[in-house]
N, C-alpha and C positions, 0 to 999 in steps of 0.2 A: 838776370841783367837785361835780356831782351824785352821782358815784360815791363820792367821799370823804365827802360828807354822808350818803349812804345807809349806807356802811360804819360811820361813827361812830354813827348811829342804831341800827343792828343790834347793834353792840358794847355800847351802853348797855342796850338791851333784854335782850340775852343775859346781861349781868352781873346784871340784876335778876330775870329769870324763869328763867334756866337752860335746861333741856331743853324748856320749853314753847314756845320760839321756834324749835326745831329740827324737822326732819321727824318726824312722829309726835306732836308736841306740839299742844296745843289752840290756842294762839295762832297757831302756824304754819298750822294748818288753816283758821282763820277768815280770816287774811290772804290765803292762796292762793285760798280760795273766793270772797272778795270781789273780788279782782282778776279772776279768771276769769269771774265773773258779770257784772262791768261790761263786760268785753270781749265776752262773749257777747251782752249786751243791745245794745251798739253795733253789732255785726255784723248782728244780726237787724233792728235799726232802719234799717240801710242798705239793706235789701231794699225796693226801690221798683218796683212794677209799674205799668204805664200806667193812668191814670185811677183808681188805687186809693191810699188812704192807706197810710202805712208800717205794717208789722206792729208790735204792741206789744213793746217791749224785754223785758218780763217773760218772754216765751217763751224768748229767748236765755239769760236768767239761769237759768231752770229747767232748760234743757237742759245748761247748763254744770255745774250741780250733779249732774245725772244722769250726765254723762260722767265727772266726777271720781269718782263712787261706783262706777262699773262698769268702769273701766280697770284692768287688773292692775298691781300694784305702786304705782300712784298712790293707790289707795284706802287702802293701808296708811300712806302718808306723810301724807295729808290726813285727819287725825282731828279730830273736833269732839265735845266732851262733850255728852251729851243735855240736861243742865240748861242749859248755855249756849245750845244751839240753841233750846230752848223759850223762854228769857228773851228772846232776840233777836227771835224771831217775835212775841212779845207786844208788845214795844216798837214794832215796825214797824206792827202793827195799831193801836195807840194813836195813832201819829203820823198815819196816813192818815185816821182818824176825826176827829182834831183839825183836819186840813186841810180836810175836808169841812165841818165846823162853821164854819170861817172863811169859806167861800164862800157861806153862806146869805144870802138877801135876806129880811129880816123882813116887808117889805110884801107880797111875793108869798107868803110862807109863811102869813101870816094869812089871805089870800084863799083859799089852796088847802089849808087844814089838813084838811078832811074828805077830800079826794082823797088827800092825803099819808098819812093813817092807813090808808085802804083799800089804797093801793098798797104800804105797808110791811108790812101784816099779811097780807092775803089771799093773794097769790102765794106768799109764804114758807111759810105754814102748810099751804096746799093742796098745794104741791109736795112739802114734807117728808112729808106723809101719803101721797101717791101713791107716792113713791119708797120709803117704808117698806113699803107693801103689796107693791109689785112686787119689792123686794129679798127679802122673805120667801119668795115663791114661786119666784123665779128663782135666787137665790143661797143660799137655805136658811139665812139668818141668823135667830137668835132675835129675838122681837119688839122687845125693848129695844134690841138692836143695829141693828135695822132703822130705828128712829127716830133713833138716833145717826147712822146713814148718811144718813137723810133730811135732818136739820138741817145736816149738813156740806155737802150738795149744794144746799140750798135758798137759801143766801145769795148775793145779787148781789155783784159785786166792786167795792169802792170804788177799788181800784187802777186799774181800767179806766174806771169811770163818772166818778169825780171829775175826773181830768185832762181827759177828753173834754167833760164839762159845763162846766168852767171855760173851756175853749177856745171852745166854742160861745157861752157867755155873753159872753166878751170880743169875739167877732165879731158879737154882736147877734142870733144865731139863737134864736128862741123866747123872747126876753127879755120881750116884751110880755105874754105869757101866763104867764110865770114857770116855764116848763118846766125850764130848768136847775136852778133852786132846788128845784122839786118833786122832781126825781130825786136831787139831792144830799141833801136831807133824808130822803126815803123810803129811799134806798139805805143810808144810815148806820143808820137805825132798823131796816131789814130785816136788816142784818148783826148788830145788837145782839140782835134777836129770835132769829135763828138761833143765836147764841152762847149765849143764855139757854136755849133748848130743848136744845141740845147738852150744856151743862153739867149741866142737870137730869137728862137721860137718862143721862149718864155717871156722875153721882152715884148714880143708882138701880142701874146695872149693877155698880158696884164697891163699893157700900156695903151694910152689913148692917142699917142702921137702917130707920126707917119710910119707905115710898115717899112718903106724903103730906108728911112733913117735908122730904124732899129737894125736892119740887115747890115747897113754900112757901118754902124757902130760895132757890131760883132766882128766884122772883117778888120776894122782899124785896131781893135783890141789885140788881135793876133799879130799884126805887123808891129804895133807898138811894143808888144811883149818880146818879140825877137830882137828888136833894136835895143830895148832896155836890157835884155840878157847880155848882148854884146858889150854894151857900155859898162854894166856892172861887173862883167867878167874881167874887163880891162882894169877896173877900179880895184878888184881883189888882188891883182898882180902887185899892187903897190903897198899892200899891207905889210908892215915890218915885223920882224920877229928876232928873238935873241938866238934861238937854235932851232933845229928841225922840229923837235917836239912842240915848241912854242908856236912855230909856223903852222903846224897841223891843227892845233887847237884853235888858233885865231881864225884861220881860213875856214875851218869847219863851222864855227859859230857864225861867221859873217855870211858864209854860203847859205846856211839854213835860214838865217834871219832875212836875207834879201830874197831868197826863193819863196818864202811864205807870203810875201807881198802879193804875188800873183802866180797862179799855176801856169800861165802862158809863157813865162820866161824862166821858170825854175829848171826846166830840162836844158835850155840853152846855156844857162849859167853853169850847171853841173858839168856839161860837156866841155865848155871852154876852160873852166877853172882847172879841170883835171889834166889838161894837156899843156899848161903853161909851166915852164921851168922856173924855179926860184933859186936864189943864191943862198947857200947854207954854209957859209964859212969854208972850213977846210974840206967839206964834202963836195964842194963845187956846185954845179947846177944839177938839181935833182927834181924828179917828178914826185908830187905828193899824192898822186891819185889813190894808191893802195891804202895808206893810213887814213886819208880823208874819207874814202869810201867805207872803211870799217867803222868810223865814228858815225857817219850818216846811217849806216846799217843798224847801229845800236839805237839811234833815234827812232828809226822805223819800228824796231822791236817794242818801243814804248807806245807809239801812236797806232800801230796796227790793231791791237786789242780794242782801243777806244773807237776806231773807225767802224769795225764790224759789229762790236757790241752795241754801238749807238744806232746803227741802221736796223739791227734786230729788234731793239727796244721800241722802234716806231710802229711795229706791227701788232695789232690786237686780233687774235685768232677769231674771237667770237664775232667780229665785224666783217670777216671775210665771207664772200659769196662763193659757193662751190662752182657756179657757172663762170664767175670771173676767173677763178683758178684754172678751170679746164680750158676755157677759151684763151686765157693767157699763155698756157703751155703750148697751145696750137700756134699762137703768134710767134712765140720764141722758137719753136721747132722749125717753122717755115723760114724764119730769118736766118737760122743757123745753116739750113740746107743751102740757101742762096750764098751765104758767106763762104761755105766750104767750096762750092763750085767756082765762085768768082775768084777766090784766092788761088785755087789750083790753076786757073787760066792765066791770071796776071803774072805768075812767076814762071810761066812756060818759057819765056825768052830770057831768063836770067842765068842760063848756064848751069841749071841744076838737073840732076837725074830724077827719075820717077820717084825713087824712095825719098829724096830730099823734098820734092814738091809735096808729097803726101804728108811728110812731117811738118812742113810749114803750114799746111792747111789745118792739121790737127792742133798745132800750137796757137792757131788763131781763134779757137773756140771759147776759152774760159772768159767769164765775165765776173767781176767782183768789185774792183776798186772804184771805178767811176760810178757804177751803179750805187755803191754805198755812199759815195761822196755827194752825188747830186740827185739821188732817187727821191729824196723827201723835200727838195727845194720847192717844187711846184705845190706840194701840199702845205708847206709852211706859208707861202704867199697866199694860197687860197684861204687859209685860216685867218690871216691878217685881213683879207677882204671880207670875211664873214659870209661868203656866198656858199650855200649848201651844195649847189650844183658843182661849183668849182672844187669844193672839198671832196666830193665824190670822184671827180676826174683825177684829182691829185692822189687820192688813195688808190685808185686803179693803177696809176703810174708807179707808185711805190710798191704795190703788191707784186706787179710783174718784175720789178727790179729785184726784189728779194727772191722770187721764184727763180729768176735767171741765175742768181748767185748760188742758190742751193743745188741747182741742177747742173750748170755748166762748169762751175769751179772744180768740183771733184772729178768730173769727166775729163776736163782739160788738163788738170794737174796729173792725173793718172795716165792720160794719153801721152803727155810730154815725157813723163818718167819712163814709160814703157817703150815708146817709139824712138826716143833720142838715141840710146845706146844701140838699138837694133837697125835704125835706118840711116844714121849719120856716120861718115867715116871719121875715125879717130886720128888725131894728129900724132904721128910717130915721134917718139922722143928723140930730140936732136935735130929733127927736120925743121926747115924754116917755117916760122909762124908769123902771122900778121899782128900778134899781140905786141904792143909797144913795150919797150924796155924802160922800166921805172927806176933803174939804178942810176947812179951818177954818171953823167956824160959831159965832163968838163971840156972836152976837146972841140965841141961844136959851138960856134959863135952864138951868143945869146939872141942877137937880133934875128938870126936866121930861124932859130927855134920859135921865137916869138911870132914872126910872120907866118910860119907854118901853122902855128896854133890858130891864128886869125883865119887863114885860108880854110882849115878844117872846120872851124866853127861856121863859116859862111856856107860851106857845102852841107854841113849837118842841118843848118837852119832851113 
């Protein structure tokens, strides 16, 4: 029966899309890449060493894309249009930032807002600057391309940090001091800052207009994104539903749809939407954060293989230069050392003990999501320009992004998995926790809860 159903489905798709679903077609390439990435992720996730947490599946997904791109004859059959590839990577980035917003605890965020800002801005900016300087002298890149490279490598990975922090939060590790919420919020803003810096530098590199206007445009995008997130979060409060299940489905679909418009306000919408109570008939006013987060998580399960499979498929091994790989590893290593030291210093006055400071520094190492989402954008624009020199620069940026994923993602994931239970205090069962109550609370006035949600969103923004 499954074979007959598959044959019927293929026949219908073939009748509609024609050659697109055959080898060499765009739809065929996306489906094959998705299946291979899922299988690669499952195989890597099954690798279990004694006393160590499992390796992150994203490594298997990236290697699957790399394999499909570099196997003779297979690479000709698995073709994916560059515009489709860029769109799918942007959607995946929006989804993981929305998921991070849904995991924030407003009480802990209010208390840690100063540390959150320092942790989001300091390591990202300093690492980007250091990597830019090192790249100029080691790789010979022009200064503007050095800063493009720096901001690509400076972002921490929501794909590694978000699931790890949500797991630690669920198990009660570090909850009392709000460490999971701190890293969730700072990690997402760190990613947005890196994307803003990257977009600004990319605009300067490929634009003939004023440099200051390009910088101003990048800053206005961030401010506009936060404002848009607040407005659209308010709009989502008015979406009607017949019952709680209907509310969850409608709000999840609209949340994802609106977030995909721009990565700059997906995080704000996710945070704001998860904190607003809705009226659910006899159940009174309820928070829908948990079921909405579960549905967003299932969406991420679909787009994560595409994101890392696509970035792996951008690399051709025979075109790589050993000197570029070696010098790239040196640039990445120097940047990581600076990030570790700066992170440790910036959380010094946050009320954390030595073990917690060390854990936060380790959790700030992994790189994957932003590198996969924007690593090839410079190369795509260079190919459109047709300039061989710019294409070479773009390929260098992409190569270092892939190397950073392959080296830091497993180290960071294993570091978080090992250090979290050993360095963070666990919330005692029955002890007061900062995790909000998602059950029905009909006794609290709706307007009060609404204003509290607005206040928390402004603080988080």
